[in-house]
C-alpha positions in Angstrom: -2.6 -16.6 -73.7 -5.8 -14.8 -74.8 -3.1 -12.1 -75.9 -1.1 -15.1 -78.2 -4.5 -15.7 -79.7 -5.9 -12.6 -80.5 -2.2 -11.5 -81.8 -1.7 -14.5 -83.7 -5.4 -14.0 -85.4 -4.6 -10.2 -86.2 -1.0 -11.1 -87.3 -2.9 -13.5 -90.1 -5.6 -10.8 -91.1 -2.5 -8.2 -91.2 -0.3 -10.9 -93.2 -4.0 -11.2 -95.8 -3.7 -7.7 -96.1 -0.5 -7.7 -97.2 -0.8 -10.4 -99.9 -3.7 -8.5 -101.2 -1.6 -5.2 -101.2 0.9 -7.0 -103.1 -1.7 -8.4 -105.5 -3.0 -5.4 -106.7 -2.2 -1.2 -106.8 -2.2 1.1 -104.0 -5.5 2.7 -102.9 -6.3 5.9 -101.3 -9.8 6.4 -100.3 -12.0 8.9 -100.3 -13.6 10.1 -97.2 -17.1 9.4 -98.7 -15.7 5.8 -99.5 -14.1 5.2 -95.9 -17.7 6.3 -94.6 -20.1 3.8 -97.1 -17.1 1.1 -96.0 -17.9 2.0 -92.6 -21.3 1.3 -92.7 -21.5 -2.1 -94.8 -18.4 -3.2 -91.8 -21.1 -1.9 -89.0 -24.1 -4.3 -90.2 -21.3 -7.1 -91.6 -17.5 -6.9 -91.0 -16.8 -10.3 -93.0 -18.7 -9.7 -96.0 -18.8 -12.6 -98.6 -17.8 -11.9 -101.9 -21.1 -11.6 -103.4 -22.0 -8.8 -100.6 -18.5 -7.0 -101.6 -20.0 -6.6 -105.3 -23.3 -5.8 -104.7 -21.5 -3.0 -102.5 -19.6 -1.7 -105.6 -22.8 -2.1 -107.8 -25.1 0.0 -105.2 -22.5 2.8 -104.0 -21.6 4.7 -107.4 -18.5 5.9 -105.3 -16.7 2.9 -104.9 -17.0 1.9 -108.5 -13.5 2.7 -109.5 -11.9 0.4 -107.1 -11.5 -3.1 -107.6 -13.5 -5.8 -105.6 -10.1 -7.3 -104.2 -9.0 -3.9 -103.0 -12.4 -3.9 -101.3 -11.4 -7.5 -99.6 -8.3 -6.1 -98.3 -10.1 -2.7 -96.6 -12.0 -5.4 -94.7 -9.1 -7.5 -93.7 -7.1 -4.2 -92.7 -10.2 -3.0 -90.9 -10.7 -6.2 -89.0 -7.2 -6.3 -88.1 -7.6 -2.8 -86.3 -10.4 -4.1 -84.5 -8.8 -6.6 -82.9 -6.0 -4.6 -82.2 -7.8 -1.9 -80.8 -9.9 -4.5 -78.2 -6.7 -5.8 -77.0 -5.2 -2.6 -76.4 -7.8 -1.5 -74.6 -8.0 -4.7 -72.5 -4.3 -4.1 -71.9 -4.9 -1.1 -70.8 -7.8 -1.5 -68.2 -5.6 -4.6 -67.1 -3.0 -2.1 -66.4 -5.1 0.4 -64.8 -6.3 -2.8 -62.2 -2.7 -2.9 -61.4 -2.2 -0.1 -60.5 -5.1 1.0 -58.5 -4.6 -2.5 -57.2 -0.4 -1.4 -56.3 -1.7 1.5 -54.5 -4.0 -0.3 -52.6 -1.1 -2.8 -51.6 1.2 -0.2 -50.8 -1.1 1.7 -48.7 -2.4 -1.7 -46.4 1.7 -2.5 -46.5 2.0 1.4 -44.7 -1.0 0.5 -42.5 0.3 -3.0 -41.5 4.0 -1.3 -40.8 2.2 1.2 -38.6 0.4 -1.5 -36.6 3.5 -3.5 -36.0 5.5 -0.6 -34.8 1.9 0.0 -32.1 2.2 -3.6 -31.5 6.0 -3.2 -30.7 5.2 -0.4 -28.4 2.0 -2.3 -26.4 4.7 -5.3 -26.1 7.3 -2.9 -24.4 4.4 -1.0 -22.5 2.9 -4.8 -21.2 6.8 -5.6 -20.3 7.2 -2.5 -18.2 3.8 -3.0 -16.4 4.6 -6.9 -16.2 7.9 -5.9 -13.9 6.0 -2.8 -12.4 3.9 -5.6 -10.7 6.1 -8.3 -10.0 8.4 -5.0 -7.7 4.9 -3.9 -6.5 4.2 -7.9 -5.2 7.2 -7.3 -2.9 5.4 -4.7 -0.9 2.6 -5.3 0.9 1.2 -2.1 2.1 -2.0 -1.1 1.6 -0.5 2.2 0.0 1.5 0.2 -3.0 -1.9 -1.4 -3.9 -4.2 1.7 -4.3 -1.6 3.6 -5.9 -1.1 0.7 -8.4 -4.5 0.6 -9.1 -5.3 4.3 -9.6 -2.0 4.0 -12.2 -3.9 1.5 -14.0 -7.2 3.2 -14.1 -5.2 6.3 -15.6 -4.0 4.1 -18.3 -7.5 2.7 -19.5 -9.7 6.4 -19.0 -13.3 5.6 -20.1 -14.0 7.7 -23.0 -16.3 10.3 -22.1 -18.2 12.4 -24.5 -18.7 16.1 -23.7 -22.0 17.5 -22.9 -24.0 18.6 -26.3 -27.7 18.7 -27.2 -27.5 16.1 -29.7 -31.1 16.5 -31.0 -30.3 19.9 -33.0 -28.6 19.3 -36.2 -25.6 20.8 -34.6 -25.2 18.4 -32.3 -26.0 15.5 -35.1 -23.5 17.0 -37.0 -20.8 16.9 -34.1 -21.6 13.0 -33.9 -21.6 12.1 -37.7 -18.1 13.8 -37.9 -17.0 12.0 -34.6 -18.4 8.9 -37.3 -16.6 10.2 -39.7 -12.8 10.2 -37.9 -13.7 6.7 -36.0 -14.1 5.2 -39.5 -11.4 6.3 -40.9 -9.2 5.3 -38.6 -10.6 1.9 -38.9 -10.2 1.9 -42.7 -7.2 3.3 -43.5 -5.3 3.1 -40.1 -5.0 0.8 -37.1 -7.8 1.5 -35.0 -9.2 -2.3 -35.4 -6.6 -5.0 -35.3 -7.5 -6.6 -38.8 -6.1 -10.3 -39.5 -6.6 -11.1 -42.8 -9.2 -14.1 -43.9 -7.7 -17.2 -45.2 -8.1 -17.8 -49.7 -8.7 -14.1 -50.0 -5.7 -13.1 -52.2 -5.4 -9.8 -54.0 -5.2 -9.7 -57.4 -6.5 -7.3 -60.7 -9.5 -10.1 -60.7 -10.3 -11.2 -57.1 -12.4 -9.6 -55.3 -9.6 -7.6 -53.2 -8.3 -8.0 -49.7 -10.7 -9.3 -46.8 -10.3 -9.2 -43.3 -11.6 -9.6 -40.3 -11.2 -7.9 -36.3 -9.5 -9.5 -33.5 -9.8 -9.0 -30.0 -11.9 -5.8 -30.5 -15.5 -5.0 -29.1 -17.9 -6.2 -31.0 -17.3 -8.2 -34.4 -15.8 -6.3 -37.4 -15.0 -6.9 -40.7 -13.1 -5.0 -43.7 -12.9 -5.3 -47.3 -10.7 -3.3 -50.0 -11.4 -3.7 -53.8 -11.6 -2.2 -57.1 -15.0 -1.8 -59.3 -15.3 -0.4 -62.7 -18.0 1.9 -61.5 -18.1 5.7 -60.8 -17.8 6.8 -57.0 -21.6 8.0 -57.4 -22.8 5.1 -58.7 -20.9 3.2 -56.2 -22.4 5.3 -53.5 -25.7 5.1 -54.8 -25.8 1.2 -54.6 -24.5 0.7 -51.4 -26.9 3.1 -49.6 -29.5 0.8 -50.8 -29.2 -1.9 -48.7 -32.3 -3.7 -49.0 -31.2 -4.7 -52.5 -27.7 -6.3 -51.3 -28.2 -7.6 -47.8 -30.2 -10.3 -47.9 -30.6 -10.3 -44.1 -32.0 -6.8 -44.4 -35.9 -6.7 -43.7 -36.5 -2.9 -43.9 -34.8 -0.1 -43.8 -36.6 3.2 -43.6 -34.8 6.9 -43.5 -36.9 8.7 -40.9 -35.2 12.0 -41.6 -33.0 14.1 -43.9 -30.6 16.6 -42.8 -28.6 18.4 -45.7 -25.2 19.3 -44.1 -22.8 23.0 -45.2 -20.2 20.8 -47.4 -22.7 19.4 -49.3 -23.5 16.2 -47.4 -26.4 15.2 -45.8 -27.3 13.5 -42.4 -29.6 10.4 -42.3 -31.5 9.2 -39.4 -32.4 5.5 -40.3 -34.1 2.8 -38.8 -33.6 -1.0 -40.4 -34.7 -4.7 -39.6 -33.0 -7.3 -40.1 -33.9 -11.1 -40.4 -32.9 -13.9 -37.8 -30.8 -16.8 -39.1 -32.7 -18.9 -37.8 -36.0 -19.7 -35.8 -34.0 -19.9 -32.4 -33.5 -16.4 -31.9 -35.1 -13.0 -32.2 -34.3 -10.7 -34.9 -32.4 -7.3 -34.6 -32.7 -4.1 -35.4 -31.0 -0.7 -35.5 -31.6 2.9 -34.9 -28.6 4.7 -37.0 -27.3 8.0 -38.3 -25.5 7.8 -41.5 -23.5 10.2 -42.7 -22.5 11.0 -46.4 -19.6 13.8 -47.3 -16.9 14.3 -49.8 -13.2 14.6 -48.5 -10.8 17.2 -49.9 -9.2 14.6 -52.2 -12.2 13.8 -54.0 -12.9 11.1 -52.3 -16.7 9.8 -51.0 -17.5 8.7 -47.6 -20.5 7.0 -46.5 -20.5 6.6 -42.3 -22.7 5.2 -40.0 -23.1 4.8 -36.1 -26.2 4.0 -33.7 -27.8 6.3 -31.7 -27.4 5.3 -28.0 -28.0 7.1 -24.7 -23.9 7.6 -24.6 -23.7 9.0 -28.1 -26.6 11.1 -27.3 -29.2 11.9 -30.3 -33.1 10.7 -30.7 -34.2 7.6 -29.5 -35.4 5.1 -31.9 -38.5 3.5 -32.5 -39.7 1.0 -30.6 -40.4 -2.5 -32.1 -41.5 -5.3 -30.4 -39.9 -9.0 -31.1 -36.8 -7.2 -32.4 -33.4 -7.2 -29.8 -32.0 -3.6 -30.5 -28.1 -4.2 -32.0 -25.4 -1.8 -32.0 -23.5 -0.2 -35.4 -20.0 0.9 -34.2 -18.4 3.3 -36.7 -19.3 1.5 -40.2 -19.2 2.8 -43.3 -17.5 3.1 -47.0 -14.8 5.4 -48.3 -14.8 5.5 -52.2 -12.0 7.1 -54.1 -11.7 8.0 -57.5 -9.3 5.6 -59.6 -7.1 7.5 -62.4 -8.9 6.5 -65.8 -12.2 5.6 -64.0 -13.6 3.0 -61.6 -13.6 3.4 -57.9 -11.5 2.0 -55.1 -13.8 0.9 -52.2 -12.7 0.2 -48.3 -15.9 -1.0 -46.5 -16.1 -1.5 -42.7 -18.9 -3.4 -41.1 -18.5 -2.8 -37.3 -21.5 -4.5 -35.0 -22.3 -5.4 -31.8 -25.1 -8.1 -31.9 -25.6 -8.9 -28.3 -24.9 -12.0 -28.2 -25.7 -12.8 -25.0 -29.4 -12.6 -25.4 -29.5 -16.1 -27.2 -28.9 -19.3 -26.4 -25.1 -20.0 -25.7 -25.0 -22.7 -28.6 -26.1 -20.4 -31.3 -23.0 -17.0 -29.5 -21.1 -17.6 -32.2 -23.7 -16.7 -35.1 -23.0 -13.1 -33.4 -19.9 -13.4 -32.3 -17.7 -14.5 -35.7 -16.8 -11.6 -37.9 -16.1 -14.2 -40.5 -20.3 -14.5 -40.8 -20.2 -10.9 -40.7 -17.9 -10.4 -43.4 -19.6 -13.3 -45.8 -23.3 -11.5 -45.4 -22.8 -7.7 -45.3 -18.8 -7.3 -46.0 -18.2 -9.1 -49.1 -21.6 -9.5 -50.2 -21.7 -5.4 -50.9 -18.6 -5.9 -52.6 -19.5 -9.0 -54.9 -22.7 -7.2 -55.6 -21.1 -4.1 -56.8 -18.9 -5.9 -59.1 -21.8 -7.8 -60.3 -23.5 -4.5 -61.3 -20.2 -3.3 -62.8 -20.4 -6.1 -65.2 -23.5 -6.3 -66.1 -23.3 -2.2 -66.8 -20.5 -3.0 -68.9 -22.4 -6.2 -70.9 -19.3 -8.1 -69.4 -22.3 -10.9 -68.4 -25.2 -12.1 -71.1 -27.9 -14.4 -70.2 -29.6 -16.8 -71.8 -33.4 -17.3 -71.8 -34.6 -13.4 -72.7 -34.4 -12.2 -69.0 -33.0 -9.4 -68.3 -30.1 -9.7 -65.4 -32.1 -7.3 -63.3 -35.6 -9.6 -63.7 -33.3 -13.0 -62.7 -31.7 -10.8 -59.6 -35.4 -9.9 -58.6 -36.4 -13.3 -59.0 -32.9 -14.1 -56.2 -34.0 -11.7 -53.7 -37.9 -12.6 -53.7 -36.9 -16.2 -53.2 -34.2 -15.3 -49.8 -36.8 -12.8 -49.0 -40.2 -15.3 -49.1 -37.4 -18.0 -47.1 -36.3 -15.5 -44.2 -39.9 -14.2 -43.8 -40.9 -17.9 -43.3 -38.3 -18.5 -40.6 -39.0 -15.4 -38.9 -43.0 -15.2 -38.7 -43.1 -11.4 -38.0 -46.8 -10.8 -36.8 -47.0 -7.6 -38.3 -46.6 -9.6 -41.7 -50.0 -11.8 -39.9 -48.2 -14.9 -39.0 -49.7 -16.7 -35.7 -48.7 -19.9 -34.1 -50.9 -22.9 -34.4 -51.2 -25.2 -31.5 -48.8 -28.2 -31.3 -49.5 -32.1 -31.3 -47.9 -32.3 -27.7 -44.1 -32.8 -29.5 -42.8 -29.2 -29.8 -39.9 -29.8 -32.5 -42.0 -28.8 -35.3 -43.4 -25.5 -35.3 -46.1 -24.6 -37.2 -47.3 -21.3 -38.3 -50.3 -20.0 -40.8 -50.8 -17.0 -42.5 -54.5 -15.6 -43.0 -53.5 -12.5 -44.9 -51.3 -13.8 -47.8 -51.5 -11.1 -49.9 -49.8 -8.6 -47.4 -47.0 -11.3 -47.2 -46.8 -12.4 -50.9 -47.6 -8.3 -52.1 -50.5 -6.6 -53.7 -49.5 -7.3 -57.7 -49.6 -11.2 -56.8 -53.8 -12.3 -57.4 -54.9 -14.9 -55.0 -57.5 -16.4 -56.8 -54.3 -17.9 -58.5 -53.4 -19.6 -55.2 -56.3 -19.4 -53.1 -59.9 -20.5 -53.8 -63.0 -18.7 -52.9 -63.5 -20.6 -49.7 -60.6 -18.8 -48.4 -57.0 -20.0 -47.1 -53.8 -18.7 -46.6 -50.2 -20.2 -45.9 -48.6 -22.3 -43.8 -45.7 -23.0 -42.3 -43.7 -26.2 -40.5 -40.2 -25.1 -39.8 -37.3 -26.6 -37.7 -33.7 -25.9 -36.2 -31.9 -28.4 -35.2 -27.7 -28.8 -34.9 -25.5 -30.2 -36.9 -21.8 -32.4 -35.9 -19.0 -32.4 -38.4 -21.4 -32.2 -41.6 -19.5 -28.8 -43.8 -22.5 -26.6 -44.7 -21.6 -26.7 -48.7 -21.3 -30.4 -48.2 -25.1 -31.3 -47.1 -26.5 -28.3 -49.0 -24.6 -29.9 -52.4 -25.9 -32.9 -51.9 -29.7 -32.1 -50.6 -29.2 -30.1 -54.2 -28.2 -32.8 -56.3 -30.1 -36.2 -54.8 -33.3 -34.7 -54.2 -34.9 -38.1 -53.8 -33.0 -38.6 -50.9 -35.5 -36.7 -48.9 -38.2 -35.1 -51.1 -42.2 -36.4 -51.3 -43.1 -36.8 -54.7 -46.8 -36.0 -53.1 -46.3 -33.3 -51.3 -44.4 -31.8 -54.5 -47.4 -31.9 -56.4 -49.7 -30.4 -53.6 -47.3 -27.5 -53.5 -47.2 -27.4 -57.4 -51.1 -27.7 -57.5 -51.5 -24.6 -55.8 -50.9 -22.8 -58.6 -53.8 -24.2 -60.5 -57.2 -24.0 -60.7 -58.1 -27.3 -59.6 -56.0 -28.3 -56.5 -54.5 -31.6 -55.1 -55.9 -33.7 -52.4 -53.9 -33.2 -49.4 -51.7 -36.5 -49.1 -50.5 -38.6 -46.9 -46.7 -39.0 -46.5 -45.2 -41.8 -47.9 -43.1 -44.3 -46.3 -40.7 -44.3 -48.7 -40.1 -40.8 -49.6 -38.9 -40.1 -52.8 -40.3 -38.9 -56.5 -40.6 -41.6 -58.8 -39.4 -39.5 -62.2 -36.0 -37.7 -62.7 -34.8 -34.2 -61.8 -33.6 -32.2 -64.5 -31.5 -28.6 -63.5 -32.1 -26.2 -66.0 -29.3 -23.6 -64.9 -31.0 -19.7 -65.5 -27.8 -17.4 -63.6 -25.3 -17.3 -61.9 -22.9 -14.5 -59.9 -19.4 -13.8 -61.1 -17.8 -15.9 -58.4 -20.5 -18.5 -58.9 -21.2 -18.6 -55.1 -25.0 -18.4 -56.3 -26.9 -19.8 -58.9 -30.7 -19.2 -60.1 -32.1 -22.6 -61.7 -35.5 -24.0 -62.7 -35.7 -28.0 -61.6 -38.1 -30.0 -63.9 -38.9 -33.3 -61.9 -40.4 -35.7 -64.2 -43.6 -36.7 -62.6 -45.1 -39.9 -63.2 -48.6 -41.6 -61.3 -49.0 -44.3 -59.4 -52.4 -45.4 -59.9 -55.1 -43.5 -62.3 -56.4 -41.5 -59.3 -53.0 -40.0 -59.1 -52.7 -38.5 -62.6 -51.6 -35.0 -61.7 -48.2 -37.1 -60.9 -47.7 -38.2 -64.2 -47.3 -34.2 -65.1 -43.7 -32.4 -64.7 -43.7 -30.3 -62.0 -41.3 -26.9 -61.9 -39.2 -25.4 -59.2 -37.6 -21.9 -59.3 -34.3 -22.6 -57.1 -31.8 -20.4 -55.4 -28.1 -22.3 -54.4 -25.5 -20.6 -52.5 -22.5 -21.2 -49.8 -21.4 -24.3 -52.0 -18.2 -23.4 -51.9 -16.4 -25.4 -48.9 -13.0 -22.9 -48.9 -15.7 -19.9 -48.2 -15.1 -19.3 -44.9 -18.0 -18.8 -42.5 -20.1 -18.9 -45.4 -23.5 -19.8 -44.8 -24.8 -22.6 -47.6 -28.6 -22.1 -48.2 -31.2 -24.1 -50.7 -33.9 -22.4 -51.3 -36.9 -23.4 -53.9 -40.9 -22.3 -55.1 -43.4 -24.3 -57.4 -43.4 -22.2 -60.5 -45.6 -23.3 -63.2 -44.4 -23.7 -67.3 -45.0 -19.8 -68.1 -42.9 -18.6 -65.5 -44.0 -15.1 -65.6 -41.9 -12.1 -64.2 -44.4 -11.1 -61.1 -45.2 -15.0 -60.5 -46.1 -15.7 -57.1 -43.4 -17.7 -55.4 -43.7 -19.7 -52.0 -40.0 -20.6 -50.9 -38.9 -23.2 -48.9 -36.1 -24.7 -48.3 -32.9 -25.2 -46.4 -30.4 -22.9 -44.6 -26.5 -24.0 -42.6 -24.6 -21.8 -41.0 -21.2 -23.0 -39.4 -20.4 -22.1 -35.6 -17.1 -21.4 -35.1 -15.5 -24.4 -33.8 -15.0 -25.3 -30.2 -11.1 -25.2 -29.5 -8.4 -23.8 -28.1 -5.9 -24.8 -30.8 -4.6 -21.8 -33.1 -6.0 -21.9 -36.5 -2.5 -22.8 -38.3 -2.5 -26.4 -35.7 -6.1 -27.3 -37.6 -4.5 -26.8 -41.1 -0.9 -28.1 -40.9 -2.5 -31.7 -40.3 -4.6 -31.5 -43.4 -1.5 -34.0 -44.9 -2.2 -36.8 -42.3 -6.2 -36.6 -42.8 -7.7 -38.9 -45.1 -10.2 -37.4 -46.5 -13.5 -38.4 -47.6 -15.1 -36.9 -51.0 -14.2 -32.8 -51.3 -15.7 -31.9 -47.6 -12.6 -33.5 -45.2 -12.2 -31.5 -42.0 -8.9 -31.0 -40.2 -7.8 -32.7 -37.4 -5.7 -30.7 -34.7 -1.9 -31.7 -34.4 -1.3 -34.3 -31.3 -5.2 -34.8 -30.5 -6.9 -38.3 -30.7 -9.3 -39.2 -33.6 -12.4 -39.3 -30.8 -11.1 -35.7 -29.8 -11.3 -34.2 -33.9 -11.5 -30.6 -34.6 -15.1 -30.2 -33.6 -17.3 -28.6 -36.5 -20.9 -27.5 -35.6 -23.3 -26.1 -37.7 -27.2 -24.8 -37.3 -29.7 -26.2 -39.8 -32.8 -24.6 -40.3 -36.0 -26.3 -42.1 -38.8 -24.3 -43.3 -41.8 -25.7 -46.0 -44.8 -23.3 -47.2 -48.0 -24.6 -48.1 -51.1 -23.2 -49.1 -54.2 -24.3 -47.5 -58.3 -24.2 -47.8 -60.0 -23.2 -44.5 -61.7 -26.3 -44.2 -58.6 -28.3 -45.0 -56.1 -26.4 -42.5 -55.9 -29.1 -39.5 -54.7 -31.9 -42.6 -52.7 -29.6 -44.1 -51.0 -28.9 -40.4 -51.0 -32.3 -39.8 -49.6 -33.1 -43.0 -46.7 -30.3 -43.1 -45.4 -31.8 -39.8 -45.1 -35.1 -40.6 -43.5 -33.9 -43.4 -40.8 -31.9 -41.7 -40.4 -34.6 -39.4 -39.5 -37.2 -42.2 -37.5 -34.5 -43.8 -35.4 -34.2 -40.8 -35.0 -37.5 -40.7 -33.6 -38.0 -44.1 -31.5 -34.7 -43.6 -29.8 -36.9 -40.2 -29.3 -39.6 -42.0 -27.4 -38.1 -45.0 -25.0 -35.6 -42.5 -24.1 -39.2 -40.7 -23.2 -40.5 -44.2 -21.4 -37.6 -45.6 -19.5 -36.6 -42.2 -16.1 -35.9 -43.0 -14.7 -38.2 -39.9 -11.8 -40.3 -40.5 -11.9 -42.6 -43.0 -11.7 -45.6 -40.9 -15.0 -44.2 -39.1 -16.9 -43.3 -42.3 -16.1 -46.9 -43.8 -16.7 -48.7 -41.2 -19.7 -47.4 -40.1 -22.3 -50.3 -40.2 -24.6 -50.7 -43.1 -26.2 -53.9 -41.5 -25.8 -55.9 -38.4 -22.1 -58.4 -38.5 -20.6 -56.0 -41.2 -16.7 -55.8 -40.6 -15.5 -52.9 -39.6 -13.6 -50.6 -42.8 -10.2 -51.9 -42.2 -10.8 -55.4 -41.9 -13.6 -55.8 -45.2 -10.2 -53.7 -47.2 -8.1 -56.8 -45.5 -10.6 -59.7 -46.5 -10.7 -57.7 -50.4 -7.1 -57.5 -50.8 -6.3 -61.1 -49.4 -8.7 -62.5 -51.3 -8.1 -61.2 -54.7 -4.3 -62.5 -54.4 -5.6 -66.0 -53.1 -8.1 -66.2 -56.0 -6.0 -64.7 -58.9 -2.3 -64.6 -57.7 -1.5 -61.2 -57.9 -1.8 -58.2 -55.6 -4.4 -56.1 -55.7 -2.7 -53.1 -53.9 0.7 -51.7 -54.3 2.7 -52.9 -51.2 -0.1 -55.2 -50.5 1.9 -57.8 -48.1 3.8 -55.2 -46.2 0.7 -52.3 -45.9 -0.7 -52.3 -42.6 -4.3 -52.2 -41.7 -4.9 -48.1 -42.2 -2.7 -47.9 -44.9 -4.2 -50.8 -46.8 -7.8 -48.9 -46.7 -6.0 -45.7 -47.7 -4.9 -47.9 -51.2 -8.1 -49.3 -51.4 -10.0 -46.2 -50.9 -7.7 -43.9 -53.5 -7.4 -47.0 -56.1 -8.4 -45.5 -59.6 -10.1 -48.5 -60.6 -13.9 -48.6 -59.5 -14.1 -51.0 -56.5 -17.2 -52.3 -55.0 -18.8 -54.9 -52.7 -22.4 -56.5 -52.9 -23.9 -59.1 -50.5 -24.2 -62.8 -51.7 -28.6 -62.7 -51.8 -31.0 -63.6 -53.9 -31.4 -59.5 -55.2 -27.9 -58.5 -54.3 -27.5 -54.8 -53.1 -24.3 -52.8 -52.7 -22.2 -52.6 -49.4 -19.1 -50.6 -49.3 -17.6 -49.1 -52.3 -14.2 -47.1 -52.8 -14.1 -43.5 -54.0 -13.9 -43.8 -57.8 -16.8 -46.4 -56.8 -18.9 -43.6 -55.7 -18.3 -41.9 -58.6 -19.3 -44.3 -61.5 -22.1 -44.9 -59.1 -22.7 -41.0 -58.9 -24.0 -41.9 -55.0 -23.0 -41.7 -51.8 -22.8 -44.3 -48.6 -26.3 -43.4 -47.3 -27.7 -44.2 -50.7 -25.4 -47.1 -52.0 -27.0 -49.6 -49.5 -30.0 -48.6 -51.5 -28.9 -50.1 -55.0 -29.1 -53.5 -56.4 -26.5 -55.0 -58.3 -29.1 -55.6 -61.5 -29.6 -52.5 -61.6 -26.5 -50.9 -63.0 -25.9 -53.8 -65.5 -27.2 -53.5 -68.3 -29.3 -56.7 -70.5 -25.8 -58.1 -71.9 -23.8 -57.3 -68.3 -26.8 -59.2 -67.0 -26.7 -62.1 -69.4 -22.8 -62.4 -68.8 -23.2 -62.3 -65.0 -25.5 -64.9 -65.1 -23.0 -67.2 -67.2 -20.3 -66.7 -65.4 -22.0 -66.5 -61.7 -21.2 -71.1 -61.2 -17.9 -69.8 -62.4 -17.3 -67.2 -59.5 -18.7 -69.5 -56.9 -16.6 -72.6 -58.0 -13.3 -70.8 -58.9 -13.6 -67.8 -57.2 -13.4 -65.2 -59.6 -13.9 -64.5 -63.2 -13.1 -61.4 -65.7 -16.4 -59.8 -67.5 -15.7 -57.9 -70.8 -16.0 -54.6 -71.5 -19.4 -53.6 -71.2 -21.7 -50.7 -70.7 -23.3 -50.1 -67.1 -25.7 -47.4 -65.4 -25.2 -44.9 -62.2 -27.5 -44.2 -59.9 -28.6 -41.0 -62.2 -29.2 -43.0 -65.3 -25.5 -42.2 -67.0 -24.4 -44.9 -68.9 -20.6 -45.8 -68.1 -18.4 -47.5 -70.1 -15.5 -50.0 -68.7 -12.4 -51.8 -70.2 -13.0 -55.2 -68.2 -14.8 -56.6 -64.6 -13.3 -58.6 -62.5 -15.3 -60.1 -60.2 -14.4 -62.3 -57.2 -15.5 -63.9 -53.3 -14.6 -62.3 -50.5 -13.7 -64.7 -47.8 -13.4 -63.7 -44.1 -11.1 -65.0 -41.2 -12.6 -68.3 -41.2 -12.7 -68.3 -45.2 -16.5 -68.2 -45.7 -18.2 -66.5 -48.2 -18.9 -63.0 -46.9 -19.9 -61.2 -50.1 -19.3 -60.5 -53.8 -16.6 -57.9 -55.3 -16.1 -56.3 -58.6 -13.7 -54.3 -60.0 -14.4 -52.2 -63.0 -11.1 -51.5 -65.1 -10.7 -47.8 -67.1 -14.6 -46.7 -66.2 -15.6 -43.5 -67.9 -19.1 -42.0 -68.6 -20.0 -42.6 -72.0 
């Protein structure tokens, strides 16, 4: 469509030019005249009539040309510029398609080799099974021993030749072996690769993403195209802390040049633990950078272990030494510019050293792919688009500055979750319950950075940073859905007094340590102000303005607006293995580039489901699973709904606060109580949004005596037909309970039920009703009927209420109501009717808002 529009625009310009040529005489311009016109075109491509006349007056060399001909020249010039841009765009697309075609052909060749290898292995296994069946008929000891020796010969243990790996020649031998093994994974069949779901190749896609199947450790592989030269790509990839968010530090301890123009580096890297429940990992590796004969650039890397040889790495307490198996980057130049990249990440994270429930975090190639492989490719594409000027951000901030903010938020949260002793963290004693861990840091400058002025955050009496953190297991809650809810409904879990305390740490007069309120939430609203987002919107940076209103005269600080810098990522529910995260830090109105940040937040990481059913069985039944919202989980075919596919995830919560020394115990008590309050709120939310079968979701009892969802659906439908005389739902009389519930849930009009009390509150809503109120099941019961109606709506309802109770129903005129977020909603008509139970007693009042829409 873009090409058609551009062509039409160019055609209009050309048509105007031709008309101008027909109206006047043909003019041949001298080089000097063209140069003068080009200078003006650079400043103003479409000058007005006055500007063209001024140009003729200011440039004597244009005096012999009529103004109409000047106008024609500019029309032609704009036409040529549009054609040039369109031609350039098409050439770029063509280059991408050519390179992608080459990549796909290579991938096809690799897959054909893999098929041939699998056919050979299948034939070999058949032969072995036949041999084994023959051997079992012979019970002699000789036969058994012979069979065992043959099996041992078929699977020999690889033995490295004896060598001195502590000198450059020995290290070069390791490097060359690493190179060969890496290339066999990147372009060969050394690993059985399985393409990740949803990763389709194309000129605008991120690339071809695959994960390992039945190999030692976990591995991920990516192939993609970027518009950067190989040397620039290599420079970015080697700077791992800039794109790998789990990288705490990377130190190059030794650099050895090699004769082929490359070099060998000995690297020590520390990574963060994703949760508070396991130790962090570190790596001691050899990295080899070299060029190939075809002009490609290779960066490959592997761990140095006793089996490979080489010098021993530096010891580190509180870290578990993980192993990097041959991994790396193959970067090939493309014709016309750009690069084709092959990335392989292959690690063994020593999963047996962590609790069994967490092992999927360390045994999942999908999580590795999202954290490292895809992250590297996305970062390169982001840099490429920023370099080309395709991305522009508002607010006067450079992309590098905004990217630095994102990195600082992520790193600060990781520091809080891990609490390394060498950063100054130490544990405080517990209050007898081990659910929340409290750590303090009395050397905040070491953590925040030397460029931060501690006087802005700590008084002269001395103080530090306190972190309260906890981890918990969630069941059947999609991480993306939970984090999106926490972002959009902060009032469901946050406490305004705690927010005010955090914000006050940035001002000279700190706020008193608050008590956590019985009903958390802030009285004002929240406004989300976007700052930046990545290309695929998998991560976005924003400023949150909390509109404060004081509770009383003593809390005037709450009447001030508060600001948070917030980083949200992983909210795409289709991203397999992606970690969802919401991290925020208080900032002041100035929002300086070097502002101190004290991040807090949530991280939800999916665990691979414990099921023996293959993936295809989990996805084929999606059509028979009724989705609640956008995060419904699939039910394995042939299983009971009670044994649904078990989606588990680990939630980690960490909140940081500043403290003064004399108030440390008070702040610790407040933080511990607050985190417990947040945990309880998140558990409530998780129960409400867990996408199980619709019947169990809606049938959740909001209060004692509430009917099951299918029963309520039957009552609503039957009462509507009884009072009004027509069916509410299609196929009403023939529909079974489950089908009736589905029809009610998917009804296009908003249907809501509220209690018959002096202050009615909502007890049920279908999907359209939840959308209209901009709420969820857990928050629905806190919304009162009178709060969503405007003054005229309340007056109409009061005047019609007697009629509803006597006649059983009433039609209400068009009007305006308000969502839970305060947005006005218009509707063409509303119908109210009494819902009767099986004994024909009044159960609740139902409303249907017809053809509603946000104003």
